[in-house]
C-alpha positions, 0 to 999 in steps of 0.5 A, spaced: 508 456 546 508 464 547 515 463 543 510 460 537 505 464 537 511 470 536 515 467 531 508 465 527 507 473 528 513 475 525 512 470 519 505 473 518 508 480 518 513 478 513 508 476 508 504 482 509 510 487 508 512 482 501 505 483 499 506 490 500 511 490 494 507 487 490 500 492 491 506 498 490 508 495 483 501 495 481 500 502 484 506 504 480 503 501 474 497 505 476 501 512 476 504 510 469 497 510 466 495 516 470 501 520 467 500 517 460 492 520 460 494 527 463 500 527 458 495 525 452 488 528 454 483 527 450 477 531 449 472 527 452 476 524 457 472 525 464 472 523 471 466 523 475 467 527 482 462 529 487 462 530 494 458 531 501 456 538 499 457 537 491 453 533 486 456 529 481 460 533 476 463 530 470 470 533 470 475 533 465 482 531 465 485 536 464 482 540 470 484 533 475 490 532 478 495 527 478 492 524 484 485 524 482 487 521 476 492 516 480 486 514 484 482 512 478 487 507 476 488 504 482 481 502 483 481 499 476 487 494 477 484 494 484 477 491 482 481 487 477 485 484 483 479 483 488 475 479 482 481 475 481 482 474 489 474 472 490 475 466 484 481 463 487 477 464 494 472 460 492 475 455 488 480 453 495 473 452 498 471 459 500 464 460 502 463 467 503 459 472 498 464 477 493 461 483 498 462 480 504 469 477 502 472 484 500 470 487 506 472 482 511 478 479 507 481 483 502 480 490 504 483 487 510 489 485 507 490 491 502 491 495 508 495 491 513 499 490 507 501 496 506 501 498 512 506 494 514 510 496 507 509 503 510 512 501 517 518 499 514 520 504 510 520 508 516 524 505 521 527 499 518 525 492 517 526 491 525 519 493 525 518 486 522 520 483 529 515 488 533 510 484 537 505 490 538 504 490 530 498 486 531 493 485 525 488 490 528 494 495 529 495 495 522 489 495 520 487 501 524 493 505 524 493 510 518 499 512 514 500 519 516 501 517 523 508 513 521 510 518 517 510 524 522 514 519 526 519 516 520 526 516 522 531 517 517 535 511 514 542 514 516 539 513 523 538 506 522 542 501 526 547 497 522 542 491 524 537 493 522 540 495 515 542 488 514 535 484 516 533 488 509 534 482 506 530 476 511 523 478 508 527 476 501 529 468 503 525 463 501 522 459 507 522 452 503 529 452 502 533 447 506 535 449 512 542 449 512 542 453 506 538 459 510 542 458 515 548 459 510 544 466 508 543 468 514 550 468 516 552 471 511 548 477 511 550 479 518 558 479 515 557 485 513 553 491 514 548 490 510 545 495 504 541 502 505 534 500 501 529 505 499 523 505 497 519 510 491 513 514 494 508 510 498 502 514 495 497 514 501 491 517 498 490 511 494 487 507 501 486 514 506 480 516 504 480 522 509 486 524 505 483 523 498 478 527 499 483 533 500 484 532 493 477 531 490 474 536 494 480 542 491 479 540 484 470 540 485 471 547 488 476 549 482 471 547 477 465 549 481 468 556 480 470 556 474 463 554 471 460 559 476 456 565 471 459 571 474 
């Protein structure tokens, strides 16, 4: 029973890893939109920012840093993704209202998926087999903690590098076919894989506030009479 439970957990982590890859692609799309706005600023393009100590201010795009614009573009994509996700959830028989679903399901899944992707990026795909990475653990840990303990790829073992291919296996392929693919993986040393940057500030509110407060401080200072 314990063995079955363990491999089911591994499967969940592989699914989370692949969802993380999809989310990263969407984050890169948001980054492209943010750069377009920054490279071609319009006079009426403003972003409303506020903090615990500063009232809401409409800050021109030319004053905002890339993380601020990127965050806004990501939230647009994230909102669209959340709405589509909830519609599919309801069609499938789900009964939670939208706000509750977002808090209990969608938000949790986003954080777990990006956490699993970040951990694999820091330590290699062997992390998919770490039983200590429970769903609650993936939700609670901060990405900055993973980065602080990350290992360079050159220190990853050959086995670890080979395992990069495992999340790409289709669980619905015939078993003999899958078995053959796994054998082929372990005949070679595997290939090194690398990820583009994962943008922690998009989901880490504490980190995002650092960027936001700097922009607000700069904009306030610029518009305060001497």
